[in-house]
C-alpha positions in Angstrom: -0.1 0.3 -0.1 2.5 2.2 1.1 4.7 1.6 -2.2 1.1 2.7 -4.5 1.4 5.8 -2.3 5.1 6.4 -3.1 4.5 5.9 -7.2 1.4 8.1 -7.3 2.9 10.7 -4.9 6.3 10.4 -7.3 4.2 11.1 -10.5 2.6 14.2 -9.2 6.2 15.3 -8.6 6.6 14.8 -12.3 4.0 16.2 -13.6 4.3 19.4 -11.5 8.0 19.1 -12.8 6.9 18.9 -16.3 4.0 21.9 -15.5 7.1 24.1 -14.1 9.5 23.4 -16.9 6.7 24.6 -19.1 5.8 27.5 -17.2 9.5 28.6 -17.6 9.7 28.1 -21.4 6.6 30.2 -21.5 8.3 33.1 -19.2 11.6 33.1 -21.1 9.1 33.1 -24.8 7.4 36.2 -23.4 10.7 37.7 -22.3 12.2 37.3 -25.8 9.5 38.9 -27.6 9.9 42.2 -25.7 12.4 44.3 -28.2 13.0 47.0 -25.1 13.2 47.1 -21.6 14.2 50.5 -20.1 14.2 49.8 -16.6 15.8 46.6 -16.8 12.6 45.2 -15.4 13.5 41.8 -17.1 17.0 41.1 -16.2 16.6 38.4 -14.3 15.0 36.3 -16.5 17.2 34.0 -18.0 17.8 30.4 -18.1 20.4 30.3 -16.0 18.0 31.4 -13.1 15.2 29.8 -14.5 15.7 27.6 -10.9 14.4 31.2 -9.3 11.5 31.4 -11.2 9.3 32.7 -8.5 11.7 35.4 -7.7 11.9 36.8 -11.4 10.6 40.9 -11.3 7.0 40.7 -11.3 6.5 37.2 -11.3 4.2 35.5 -8.2 3.7 31.5 -7.7 1.3 29.4 -5.9 2.6 28.5 -2.2 3.9 25.0 -1.8 4.5 24.5 -5.7 6.7 26.5 -8.3 3.4 27.5 -10.5 3.1 30.9 -11.7 -0.2 32.5 -10.8 0.6 35.8 -11.6 2.3 38.5 -13.7 2.3 41.9 -12.7 4.6 44.3 -14.7 2.5 47.6 -15.2 4.4 50.8 -16.1 7.9 49.5 -17.2 8.1 51.1 -20.6 8.1 47.6 -22.1 8.1 47.4 -25.7 7.1 44.4 -28.1 4.8 42.1 -28.5 2.8 39.9 -26.3 3.8 36.2 -26.9 1.4 33.3 -27.7 3.0 31.3 -24.9 1.5 33.5 -22.4 -1.4 30.6 -23.3 0.6 27.6 -21.5 0.5 29.1 -17.9 -2.0 26.9 -17.0 -3.0 28.3 -13.4 -2.0 32.1 -14.6 -4.8 34.4 -12.6 -3.6 37.9 -12.9 -1.9 39.1 -16.0 -1.2 43.0 -15.7 0.6 44.2 -18.6 -0.7 47.8 -18.1 1.0 51.3 -19.2 3.5 49.6 -21.1 4.0 50.4 -24.8 3.4 46.9 -26.3 2.1 46.6 -29.8 0.7 43.9 -31.9 -2.5 41.8 -31.0 -4.1 40.3 -28.3 -3.3 36.8 -28.7 -6.3 34.3 -29.2 -4.3 31.8 -26.7 -5.4 33.7 -23.5 -8.4 32.0 -24.1 -6.9 28.7 -22.6 -6.3 30.4 -19.1 -9.0 28.6 -17.7 -8.0 29.9 -14.2 -7.7 33.5 -15.5 -9.6 36.2 -12.8 -8.2 39.5 -13.8 -7.0 40.8 -17.4 -5.3 44.3 -17.5 -3.8 45.5 -21.1 -5.0 49.1 -20.1 -2.7 52.0 -22.1 -0.8 50.2 -24.5 -0.5 49.9 -28.5 -2.6 47.0 -29.2 -4.6 46.7 -32.6 -6.9 44.0 -33.8 -10.0 42.9 -32.4 -10.7 41.5 -28.9 -10.5 37.7 -29.2 -13.7 35.6 -29.0 -11.7 33.0 -27.0 -11.8 35.2 -23.8 -15.1 33.9 -23.2 -13.2 30.6 -22.5 -11.9 32.2 -19.4 -15.2 31.2 -17.3 -13.9 32.5 -13.8 -12.3 36.1 -14.9 -14.1 39.2 -12.9 -11.8 42.0 -14.8 -11.4 42.9 -17.9 -9.6 45.8 -18.8 -8.2 46.7 -22.2 -8.7 51.1 -22.8 -6.8 53.1 -24.0 -5.4 51.0 -27.0 -6.1 51.0 -30.6 -8.5 48.2 -30.8 -10.9 48.0 -33.7 -14.4 45.6 -34.3 -17.2 44.5 -32.1 -17.8 44.0 -28.5 -17.7 40.3 -28.7 -21.4 39.2 -27.6 -20.0 36.3 -26.4 -19.0 37.6 -23.4 -22.3 37.7 -22.2 -21.7 34.2 -21.6 -18.9 35.4 -18.5 -21.5 35.2 -15.1 -18.3 35.8 -13.0 -17.4 39.4 -14.7 -17.7 42.2 -12.8 -16.2 44.9 -14.2 -15.6 45.5 -18.0 -13.4 48.6 -19.0 -12.8 49.2 -23.3 -13.0 52.7 -22.8 -10.6 55.1 -25.5 -10.2 52.4 -28.3 -12.0 52.6 -31.8 -14.7 49.8 -31.1 -17.8 50.0 -33.1 -20.8 48.5 -33.8 -23.5 48.3 -30.6 -23.3 47.2 -27.4 -24.1 43.6 -27.2 -27.6 43.0 -25.0 -26.0 39.8 -24.0 -24.6 41.7 -21.6 -27.3 42.2 -19.7 -26.5 38.2 -18.8 -23.6 39.4 -16.9 -25.6 39.4 -13.6 -22.2 40.0 -11.6 -21.5 43.4 -13.4 -20.1 46.0 -11.4 -18.8 48.7 -13.4 -19.2 49.3 -17.7 -16.8 51.5 -19.2 -17.5 51.7 -23.1 -16.2 55.6 -23.4 -14.6 57.3 -26.4 -15.3 54.5 -28.6 -17.0 54.6 -32.0 -20.3 52.4 -30.6 -23.9 53.0 -32.0 -27.6 52.1 -31.5 -29.5 52.2 -28.2 -28.2 51.9 -24.6 -29.4 47.8 -23.8 -32.3 47.8 -22.0 -31.2 44.4 -20.5 -28.7 46.1 -18.5 -31.3 46.5 -15.7 -30.5 43.3 -15.3 -27.4 43.9 -13.9 -28.7 44.3 -10.5 -25.2 45.0 -8.7 -24.1 47.5 -11.3 -22.5 51.1 -9.7 -21.1 52.2 -13.0 -22.6 52.6 -16.1 -19.9 55.3 -18.3 -20.5 55.2 -22.0 -19.3 58.8 -23.2 -18.1 60.2 -26.8 -19.7 57.8 -28.5 -22.3 57.8 -31.1 -25.5 56.0 -29.3 -29.1 57.0 -30.0 -32.2 56.4 -28.8 -33.3 57.4 -25.1 -32.4 56.2 -21.6 -34.2 52.7 -21.2 -36.6 53.1 -18.2 -35.4 49.8 -16.8 -32.4 51.3 -15.4 -35.0 52.6 -12.4 -34.4 49.2 -10.7 -30.4 49.9 -10.2 -30.3 50.8 -6.9 -26.9 50.3 -6.2 -26.3 52.6 -9.6 -23.6 55.4 -8.4 -22.2 56.9 -11.9 -24.2 57.4 -15.0 -22.4 59.0 -17.7 -23.7 59.3 -20.9 -22.6 62.9 -22.0 -21.3 62.8 -25.8 -23.8 60.9 -27.9 -26.7 61.1 -29.7 -29.2 60.7 -27.5 -33.0 61.7 -27.4 -35.8 62.1 -25.5 -36.8 63.0 -22.4 -34.7 62.5 -18.9 -36.8 59.7 -17.0 -38.2 61.2 -14.0 -37.6 57.1 -12.3 -33.9 58.0 -11.9 -34.9 59.2 -8.6 -35.5 55.7 -7.7 -31.6 54.6 -8.1 -30.8 56.4 -4.8 -27.4 55.9 -4.4 -26.7 58.1 -7.7 -23.9 60.3 -7.2 -23.4 61.4 -11.0 -25.1 62.1 -13.7 -23.7 63.6 -16.6 -25.5 63.6 -19.6 -24.4 66.3 -21.8 -23.9 67.0 -25.2 -26.7 65.3 -26.4 -30.4 66.1 -27.7 -32.4 65.9 -24.4 -35.8 67.6 -24.6 -38.4 68.5 -22.4 -37.7 69.6 -18.6 -35.8 68.6 -15.9 -37.4 66.1 -13.8 -38.2 67.9 -10.2 -38.0 64.4 -9.1 -34.2 64.7 -9.3 -34.6 66.7 -6.0 -34.6 63.2 -4.3 -31.2 62.0 -5.1 -29.5 63.0 -1.5 -26.7 61.6 -2.3 -26.0 63.2 -5.7 -22.7 65.0 -6.0 -22.5 65.9 -9.9 -25.7 66.8 -12.4 -24.4 67.4 -15.6 -26.9 68.4 -18.2 -25.5 71.0 -20.2 -25.7 71.2 -23.9 -29.1 69.5 -24.6 -32.4 70.5 -25.8 -34.2 71.1 -22.5 -36.8 73.7 -21.9 -38.2 74.1 -18.5 -37.7 76.4 -15.7 -34.9 75.0 -13.0 -36.8 72.8 -10.8 -36.6 74.4 -7.0 -36.4 70.6 -5.8 -32.9 70.6 -6.8 -32.3 72.8 -3.6 -33.1 69.4 -2.0 -29.5 67.8 -3.4 -27.9 68.4 -0.3 -24.9 66.4 -1.4 -24.8 68.3 -5.2 -21.1 69.8 -5.8 -21.4 70.5 -9.5 -24.4 71.6 -11.0 -24.2 72.7 -14.7 -26.9 73.2 -16.6 -25.8 75.6 -19.3 -26.5 75.5 -23.1 -30.1 74.7 -23.3 -33.4 77.0 -23.1 -34.1 77.2 -19.7 -36.2 80.2 -18.6 -37.8 81.8 -15.9 -36.0 82.8 -12.5 -32.6 81.0 -10.8 -34.3 79.1 -8.5 -33.7 81.0 -4.8 -33.6 77.2 -3.4 -30.5 76.7 -5.3 -29.0 78.6 -1.9 -29.7 75.4 0.0 -26.7 73.6 -1.8 -24.2 74.5 1.4 -21.6 71.8 -0.3 -22.0 73.3 -4.2 -18.6 74.2 -5.7 -19.6 74.8 -9.5 -22.6 76.4 -10.9 -23.1 76.6 -14.5 -26.2 78.2 -15.9 -24.8 79.8 -19.2 -26.8 80.2 -22.2 -28.0 80.7 -25.2 -31.2 80.6 -22.8 -33.8 82.9 -21.8 -33.0 83.2 -17.8 -34.2 86.1 -16.8 -34.6 88.0 -13.3 -31.7 88.9 -10.7 -29.1 86.7 -9.6 -30.8 85.3 -6.0 -28.8 87.0 -3.0 -29.6 83.4 -1.7 -26.6 82.1 -3.9 -24.5 84.3 -1.0 -25.5 81.0 1.2 -23.7 78.4 -0.7 -20.5 79.0 1.1 -18.0 76.5 -0.9 -19.0 78.2 -4.1 -15.7 78.7 -6.5 -17.3 78.6 -10.0 -20.4 80.9 -10.8 -21.1 81.2 -14.9 -24.7 82.7 -15.7 -23.4 83.9 -19.0 -25.7 84.8 -22.4 -29.0 85.0 -20.5 -31.2 88.1 -20.2 -30.0 88.6 -16.3 -30.5 91.8 -14.9 -30.5 93.8 -12.1 -27.9 95.0 -9.3 -25.2 91.8 -8.1 -25.9 90.8 -4.7 -23.5 91.6 -1.9 -23.6 88.3 -0.7 -22.3 86.8 -4.1 -18.9 89.7 -3.4 -18.4 87.5 0.4 -18.1 84.1 -1.3 -14.9 82.4 -2.1 -14.9 82.2 -6.0 -12.2 82.4 -8.1 -14.7 82.3 -11.5 -17.3 84.5 -12.3 -18.9 85.0 -15.6 -21.7 87.5 -16.0 -21.2 87.6 -20.1 -24.0 88.6 -22.7 -26.4 89.5 -20.1 -28.6 92.7 -19.3 -27.1 94.4 -16.3 -26.2 97.8 -16.4 -25.1 100.8 -14.4 -21.3 100.9 -13.0 -19.6 97.9 -12.7 -20.0 96.2 -9.6 -17.5 97.5 -6.7 -18.2 94.4 -4.5 -16.2 92.6 -7.0 -13.2 94.1 -7.0 -12.7 93.3 -3.4 -12.9 89.5 -4.5 -8.8 89.2 -4.6 -9.0 85.6 -4.9 -10.7 85.9 -8.8 -8.7 84.5 -11.5 -11.6 84.5 -13.7 -13.8 87.8 -14.4 -15.8 88.1 -17.5 -18.3 90.8 -17.4 -18.2 91.5 -21.2 -21.1 91.9 -23.5 -23.4 93.7 -20.9 -24.5 97.7 -20.9 -21.9 98.5 -18.1 -21.2 102.4 -18.1 -19.1 104.8 -16.1 -15.2 104.0 -15.3 -13.3 100.9 -14.3 -12.6 101.2 -10.8 -9.5 102.1 -9.2 -9.8 98.8 -7.1 -9.4 96.5 -10.0 -5.5 96.5 -9.1 -6.4 94.5 -5.8 -7.3 91.4 -8.3 -3.7 90.3 -8.9 -4.8 86.8 -9.2 -6.4 87.7 -12.5 -5.8 85.8 -15.4 -8.7 86.4 -17.1 -10.6 90.0 -17.6 -12.6 90.9 -20.2 -14.9 94.0 -19.9 -15.4 94.2 -23.6 -18.5 95.3 -25.3 -20.1 97.4 -22.6 -20.5 101.4 -22.1 -17.4 102.1 -20.3 -16.2 105.2 -20.2 -13.0 107.0 -18.8 -9.3 105.8 -18.9 -7.4 102.6 -18.7 -6.6 102.5 -15.2 -2.6 102.7 -14.5 -3.1 100.2 -11.7 -4.3 97.3 -14.3 -0.7 96.8 -15.4 0.0 95.4 -11.8 -1.9 92.1 -12.6 0.9 90.2 -13.2 -0.8 87.2 -13.7 -3.2 88.3 -16.4 -3.3 86.4 -19.7 -6.4 87.7 -21.4 -7.6 91.1 -21.3 -10.5 92.3 -23.4 -11.7 96.2 -23.0 -13.0 96.4 -27.0 -16.1 98.3 -28.0 -16.5 100.4 -25.4 -15.8 104.3 -25.1 -12.2 104.3 -23.4 -10.5 107.5 -24.1 -6.6 108.4 -22.8 -3.3 106.5 -23.6 -2.8 102.7 -23.3 -1.0 102.6 -20.4 2.9 103.3 -20.6 3.8 100.3 -18.1 1.5 97.4 -20.0 4.7 96.1 -20.9 4.8 94.9 -17.1 1.9 92.5 -17.9 4.3 89.7 -19.1 2.2 86.6 -18.8 -0.2 88.4 -21.3 -1.5 86.7 -24.6 -4.3 88.2 -25.3 -4.7 92.0 -25.5 -8.3 94.0 -26.8 -8.5 97.2 -27.3 -10.1 98.0 -30.2 -13.2 99.7 -31.2 -12.6 102.8 -28.5 -11.4 106.3 -28.4 -8.1 105.5 -27.4 -5.3 108.2 -28.2 -1.6 108.7 -27.9 0.9 106.0 -29.6 1.6 102.4 -29.2 3.6 102.1 -26.1 7.1 101.3 -26.3 7.4 99.1 -23.6 4.8 96.5 -25.2 7.7 94.7 -26.8 8.4 93.2 -23.4 5.3 91.0 -23.9 7.0 88.0 -25.5 4.0 85.6 -24.8 1.5 88.1 -26.7 -0.2 86.1 -29.0 -2.8 88.6 -30.5 -2.9 92.5 -30.3 -6.1 93.9 -31.9 -6.0 97.9 -31.1 -7.9 98.7 -34.4 -10.5 101.2 -34.8 -9.5 104.0 -32.5 -7.2 107.6 -32.6 -3.9 106.2 -32.0 -1.3 108.4 -34.1 2.5 108.2 -34.1 5.0 105.6 -35.5 4.9 101.8 -34.7 7.7 101.3 -32.1 10.8 99.4 -33.2 9.9 97.2 -30.3 7.1 95.2 -32.2 9.7 92.9 -33.0 10.0 91.8 -29.4 6.7 90.2 -29.9 8.1 86.7 -30.7 4.7 84.6 -29.6 2.6 87.2 -31.7 0.4 85.6 -34.3 -2.1 88.4 -34.7 -1.4 92.3 -35.0 -4.3 94.2 -36.1 -3.6 97.9 -35.5 -5.8 99.3 -38.4 -8.2 102.0 -38.9 -6.0 104.8 -36.8 -3.6 107.2 -37.6 -0.5 105.5 -37.6 2.8 107.6 -39.4 5.9 106.3 -40.4 7.5 103.4 -41.6 6.7 99.8 -41.1 9.5 98.5 -38.5 12.0 96.1 -40.2 11.8 94.5 -37.1 8.5 93.4 -37.9 10.6 90.2 -39.5 11.6 89.1 -35.4 7.9 88.1 -35.3 8.4 84.9 -36.9 4.9 83.3 -35.4 2.4 85.7 -37.2 0.0 84.7 -39.3 -2.1 87.9 -39.5 -0.5 91.1 -40.0 -3.4 93.9 -40.6 -2.4 97.6 -41.1 -5.1 99.0 -43.4 -6.2 102.4 -43.2 -3.4 104.2 -41.6 -1.0 106.8 -42.7 1.8 104.5 -43.3 4.5 105.8 -45.9 7.7 104.2 -47.0 8.4 100.8 -48.1 7.5 97.7 -47.5 9.8 96.3 -45.5 11.9 93.3 -46.9 11.9 91.5 -43.8 8.6 90.3 -44.0 10.3 87.4 -45.7 11.3 86.0 -42.5 7.7 85.7 -41.2 7.5 82.2 -42.5 4.4 81.8 -41.0 2.6 84.5 -42.8 -1.4 84.1 -44.0 -2.9 87.5 -44.2 -1.1 91.0 -45.3 -3.3 93.6 -45.4 -1.3 96.7 -46.3 -4.5 99.2 -47.9 -5.4 102.3 -47.6 -2.2 103.9 -46.6 0.7 106.1 -48.1 3.1 102.9 -48.9 5.4 104.0 -52.2 8.6 102.2 -53.9 9.1 98.9 -55.7 7.3 95.9 -54.2 10.2 93.4 -55.7 10.2 91.8 -52.2 10.3 88.1 -51.0 7.1 87.0 -50.0 6.7 84.1 -47.8 4.8 81.5 -49.4 2.4 80.3 -46.7 1.1 83.7 -47.5 -2.9 83.4 -48.7 -4.3 87.0 -48.7 -1.8 89.8 -49.8 -4.2 93.3 -49.9 -2.2 96.5 -50.8 -4.4 98.6 -52.4 -4.8 102.4 -52.0 -1.2 102.8 -51.8 1.4 104.8 -54.1 3.2 101.2 -55.0 5.3 100.9 -58.2 7.1 98.9 -60.4 6.1 95.2 -61.4 4.6 92.8 -59.3 7.1 90.6 -57.2 8.5 87.6 -58.9 8.2 85.9 -55.0 3.9 85.4 -56.0 5.1 82.6 -58.2 5.6 80.5 -55.2 2.6 81.6 -53.1 1.0 79.0 -53.9 -1.9 79.2 -51.3 -2.9 82.6 -52.5 -6.5 83.2 -52.3 -6.5 86.8 -53.0 -4.4 89.7 -54.3 -5.2 92.8 -54.5 -3.1 95.7 -55.5 -5.5 97.7 -57.5 -5.6 101.8 -57.1 -1.1 101.9 -57.2 1.5 102.9 -60.0 2.4 99.5 -61.1 3.3 98.6 -64.6 3.7 95.4 -66.4 2.4 93.8 -69.6 1.4 90.7 -67.3 3.0 88.5 -70.0 5.0 86.2 -67.7 3.0 83.1 -66.2 3.8 84.5 -62.9 0.4 83.7 -60.7 -0.3 80.2 -63.0 0.7 78.1 -59.9 -1.7 79.9 -57.4 -4.3 77.8 -58.1 -6.1 78.5 -55.2 -6.8 82.5 -56.3 -10.0 83.5 -55.6 -9.9 87.1 -56.3 -7.5 88.8 -58.6 -7.6 92.7 -58.2 -5.3 94.8 -60.1 -7.3 97.7 -61.2 -6.4 101.7 -61.0 -2.7 100.6 -62.4 -0.7 101.4 -65.6 -0.7 97.9 -66.8 -1.0 97.5 -70.4 -0.8 94.8 -73.2 -3.0 92.1 -74.2 -5.3 90.5 -71.4 -2.8 87.1 -70.3 -4.2 83.8 -71.3 -2.7 82.4 -68.1 -5.6 84.0 -66.3 -7.8 81.3 -67.2 -6.2 78.5 -66.4 -7.1 80.2 -62.5 -10.2 78.0 -62.3 -11.0 78.9 -59.1 -11.3 82.7 -59.9 -14.1 84.3 -59.1 -13.4 88.1 -58.9 -11.2 89.4 -61.8 -10.7 93.4 -61.7 -8.7 94.5 -64.2 -10.3 97.9 -64.7 -8.7 101.4 -65.4 -5.2 100.2 -67.1 -4.1 100.4 -70.5 -5.0 96.8 -71.5 -5.2 97.0 -75.3 -6.9 93.9 -77.9 -9.7 91.8 -77.7 -11.8 89.8 -74.8 -10.2 86.7 -74.9 -13.2 84.0 -75.6 -11.0 81.3 -73.0 -12.3 83.1 -70.3 -15.5 81.2 -70.3 -12.8 78.2 -68.4 -13.3 80.5 -65.2 -14.9 77.7 -63.6 -15.3 79.8 -60.4 -17.9 82.2 -62.8 -20.0 79.3 -63.6 -21.4 77.1 -60.7 -25.1 76.5 -60.2 -26.4 78.5 -57.6 -26.7 75.4 -55.4 -23.0 74.1 -55.3 -22.1 77.7 -54.7 -24.4 78.1 -51.1 -23.2 74.9 -50.0 -20.5 76.0 -47.1 -21.1 79.6 -47.5 -19.6 80.1 -44.6 -16.8 77.9 -44.9 -16.1 79.7 -48.3 -16.1 83.0 -47.4 -13.1 85.6 -47.8 -12.8 88.4 -45.1 -11.3 91.0 -46.7 -12.0 94.1 -47.9 -11.9 94.8 -51.4 -13.1 98.0 -53.4 -15.9 97.7 -56.2 -17.5 100.3 -58.4 -21.0 99.9 -58.7 -23.4 102.4 -60.8 -20.0 105.0 -60.6 -19.4 104.7 -56.9 -16.8 102.8 -55.1 -17.6 100.7 -52.4 -15.6 98.3 -50.3 -17.1 94.6 -49.7 -15.8 93.3 -46.6 -16.0 89.9 -47.8 -16.2 87.3 -50.6 -18.5 84.6 -50.5 -18.2 81.5 -53.2 -21.2 83.1 -55.1 -19.9 86.4 -55.3 -18.6 86.7 -59.3 -17.5 90.1 -60.6 -15.6 90.6 -63.6 -14.3 94.1 -64.4 -12.4 94.9 -67.5 -13.7 98.4 -67.7 -12.0 102.3 -68.8 -8.9 100.0 -70.8 -8.3 100.2 -74.4 -9.9 96.8 -75.2 -11.4 96.4 -79.1 -13.5 93.9 -81.0 -16.4 91.5 -80.3 -17.7 90.9 -76.7 -17.4 87.0 -76.9 -20.4 85.1 -76.9 -18.6 82.7 -74.8 -19.2 85.2 -72.2 -22.5 83.8 -71.5 -21.3 80.3 -70.2 -20.2 82.5 -67.2 -24.0 81.5 -65.2 -23.5 83.1 -62.0 -21.8 86.0 -62.6 -23.0 88.8 -60.2 -21.6 91.8 -61.7 -20.0 92.4 -65.7 -18.6 95.7 -66.3 -16.8 96.6 -69.9 -17.5 99.7 -70.2 -15.0 102.5 -71.2 -13.7 100.7 -74.1 -13.7 100.4 -78.0 -15.7 97.2 -77.9 -18.3 97.3 -81.4 -20.4 94.9 -82.9 -23.7 93.7 -81.1 -24.4 92.7 -77.3 -24.4 88.9 -77.5 -27.9 87.5 -76.6 -26.3 84.7 -74.4 -25.7 87.3 -71.9 -29.3 86.0 -70.8 -28.5 82.9 -69.9 -26.6 84.4 -66.9 -29.6 84.3 -64.6 -27.2 85.8 -61.7 -26.5 88.8 -63.0 -27.2 92.0 -61.2 -24.9 94.5 -62.5 -24.2 95.1 -66.6 -22.7 98.1 -67.4 -21.3 98.1 -71.3 -21.7 102.0 -71.4 -19.1 104.1 -73.3 -18.3 101.6 -76.2 -18.9 101.5 -79.9 -22.0 98.6 -79.5 -24.4 98.7 -82.4 -27.4 96.8 -83.0 -30.6 95.8 -81.1 -30.3 95.3 -77.1 -31.0 91.5 -77.5 -34.7 90.6 -76.2 -32.9 87.5 -74.1 -31.6 90.1 -71.5 -35.3 90.5 -70.1 -34.5 87.1 -68.9 -32.2 88.9 -66.2 -34.6 89.0 -63.2 -31.8 89.6 -60.8 -30.6 92.7 -62.8 -30.7 95.7 -60.8 -28.3 97.9 -62.6 -28.2 98.3 -66.3 -26.4 100.7 -68.0 -25.7 100.8 -72.4 -25.1 104.6 -72.8 -23.0 106.5 -75.1 -23.1 103.4 -77.4 -24.4 102.9 -81.0 -27.6 100.6 -79.9 -31.0 101.1 -81.9 -34.4 99.4 -82.1 -36.9 98.2 -79.6 -35.5 98.2 -75.5 -36.2 94.4 -74.7 -39.5 94.2 -72.3 -40.3 92.8 -69.2 -40.7 94.4 -65.7 -37.2 94.7 -64.6 -36.3 97.0 -67.5 -39.2 99.1 -66.4 -36.8 100.2 -63.5 -34.1 101.5 -65.2 -34.7 105.0 -66.6 -33.4 107.2 -69.6 -29.7 107.5 -67.9 -29.3 103.9 -68.9 -30.0 104.7 -72.3 -28.3 107.9 -73.3 -25.8 108.8 -75.6 -27.5 106.3 -78.1 -29.1 107.2 -81.6 -32.5 108.4 -81.8 -33.6 105.2 -83.2 -33.8 103.3 -79.4 -36.9 103.3 -78.5 -39.1 101.6 -75.8 -43.1 101.3 -75.2 -42.9 105.2 -74.6 -42.8 104.5 -70.9 -38.5 105.9 -70.8 -37.7 106.5 -74.5 -39.9 107.5 -77.5 -42.5 105.0 -78.5 -41.3 102.7 -81.1 -43.8 102.7 -84.4 -45.0 99.9 -86.3 -42.4 99.5 -88.4 -39.4 99.4 -85.8 -38.2 95.8 -84.7 -40.8 94.6 -82.2 -41.4 91.7 -79.8 -44.9 92.0 -78.6 -45.4 91.0 -74.7 -49.0 89.9 -73.9 -50.8 91.0 -70.3 -50.8 87.5 -69.5 -47.0 87.2 -70.8 -46.1 90.2 -68.3 -48.2 88.4 -65.3 -46.1 84.9 -65.9 -42.9 87.5 -65.9 -44.0 88.7 -62.4 -44.5 85.4 -61.1 -41.4 84.2 -62.2 -39.5 86.9 -60.3 -41.5 86.4 -57.2 -40.4 82.8 -57.4 -36.5 83.5 -58.3 -35.4 87.2 -57.6 -33.3 87.8 -54.3 -35.3 90.2 -52.0 -32.6 92.5 -51.7 -31.9 93.3 -55.4 -35.9 93.8 -55.9 -36.1 95.7 -52.5 -33.3 98.4 -53.9 -34.4 98.2 -57.2 -32.3 101.3 -58.4 -29.9 101.2 -55.2 -26.9 99.2 -55.4 -28.4 95.6 -55.1 -25.2 93.8 -55.7 -23.3 95.4 -53.0 -26.4 95.1 -50.7 -26.9 91.7 -51.5 -23.5 91.2 -49.6 -23.6 93.1 -46.8 -26.8 91.5 -45.4 -25.6 87.9 -45.8 -22.2 87.8 -43.7 -21.5 90.1 -40.9 -17.7 90.5 -40.5 -15.6 89.0 -37.2 -12.4 90.8 -37.5 -10.4 88.5 -35.1 -11.7 85.7 -33.0 -11.7 86.2 -29.2 
């Protein structure tokens, strides 16, 4: 008997020895798959040391045996792949390789680990899909694969893992729906699937997982509503569904989940009201409902959530007053009710009872009245009253709150002076007083706010000078003082602001020179000093601002030459120098990054700079109203395929209109007027696709196709400044040159043109009937030429035409019928032979033997019906007015600098 027992024991020892050797082999194979071990963590994983396998770093063995039960190697910087041999560790219970840089796929062989309890591969570089073989690990409790590059679906087979408690797969690229089978995982405690590409609805079956304490599914594409069955999850503590596409109402029955401490439903499409039943959740600490379509009043019952620390209800359509009961929330630290909303009334004084409140944001509502003094006694670090209806003087109590770091009072109707006590707010990093009615001077004490990073005092009625010590604000990143009545000069100390990225002081009365110290702004990206009275030259030091993207100096009295150092501004995208007194040649090297180059209305001379040939991103080039001379014969701009606006009018260019212009297929504004061009109009202009897009394609993405840049346009003999160019705005102006020959019929193929001006040339022959195809045409000027024949009846189809001029030609016969031509007076036809006639409304009445096209009363009625259907209200409303310019001014508002 003893011999039999001895044999069995010997056999067991032999089996264990074989198993131990398998474990050693598997571990060494894993070690060999690691390509980088920067901390030397696996240095004792060697075959020589295999007898001490259980003492290897990160390895744990079963008591009384040398069988591996755990590999724990987190945060060691390991690189390489996970060896398939891991699947041979038959007693492995814990595998933790988290927070390394392991790549490749998760081995399917992990499904062989029948004893596995915890799998943690979080925060690596793993790819591929989640192996369905993990369903064989029937004892597994933890699956943690977050923060990798995993794709594919969540295996529906996971529903068979009855012991699974923690499933965390967030921050991957998983797709498909959340398997309904997960409702069978009745031991599930937390389900964390956020930041993937999951779609479909939230499975109602999750209500079967009675132990669930966390459902975290944010940043996916989930649709549908919140399942009503979730009310049965009495242990649920956290519900995170933010940034999805969920709709419907917020279930009042969530109040049954009495353990809830976190509810985040932000950035969805929830409608209806905020359920007052949520006030029953005494353990609720975070309620985040911002950025939905909720439209109720703020329930007074929320004041019963005595544990509430964060209440974010902003970016909804809330109405009514701010509930005074919110003052009962003694633990509240953050309250955000920002709009766009319709909250009205005043801020309740009871809010002053929230003794822990650090953040108060009620911006963009209709709130008015005084700020309660009780608010100024709170430990607030952030106050935003932006975009409300506050008025009167700035609340003085605020300027005693020395702990403030963020103060936004902009876009109200505050008036009077900025209090001198502002210098007490030494912790401020953000101060917005813009878009009010403030008067007086900028207090010198503002320069004591050494931590200030953002200062907005724009769009007020401020006077005086920019404080000379402004350079003391060394942390400043954004300085907006535009649209005031500031005078004096730009302080020399401004060059000390090494961190400044945006400087906007346009539309003031600032004079003097731009200081040479401006070159010290080495972080500057946007500089706008336009619409002032600055004089002198553009400093050479501007070339030190190598990060600058926008340089706007228009509407000043600057003189001298454009500095060659501009070539050092290698990030420059927009250079605006128009309406100054700059002179001399411009044969300098413009950086290839430039997109908008505007220098019209100066005294520049010479030829176009050769460096423009390298500016392949150029979208707008405007040198009009200068003294440039050239024949444009070289293919200078042929590589500028992004060019949409080419404006060279009112210069001294000569020669023929170059054919390379027709290669600029995106061009939509071409102004060569008031030059000395000769020869004929190229028929190949029909190749300009920017002039021949359909209206629907032009209007698609209108705002994205908008160029925010002033360009001068002559309409009805008057110059107008258009402040933007939409894709639908198309202008061809060749007026006042020495062009001859006929108007090419092919111009009629430019079917989306809005303005065509060929006046003041020596054109002859007939007006092409094909112009009647340009249904979008609003301005047509063919005056002061030698055109003859009859005005084509086809032009009566131009229902948007608001300005028409064929005066001083040799036209004859009946003018076109139709209601639009009844809006033009005699000046449109003067200077033609007396044989030009109509029905006696404007000119003399045509005789019976003169060319006539009859129009019945019914036909006229049909025409008016078509006008009702197609004509732009702006063009019709203005009639004899500036239809084209007016249309532009209504479509888009100009935003000069993003705040």
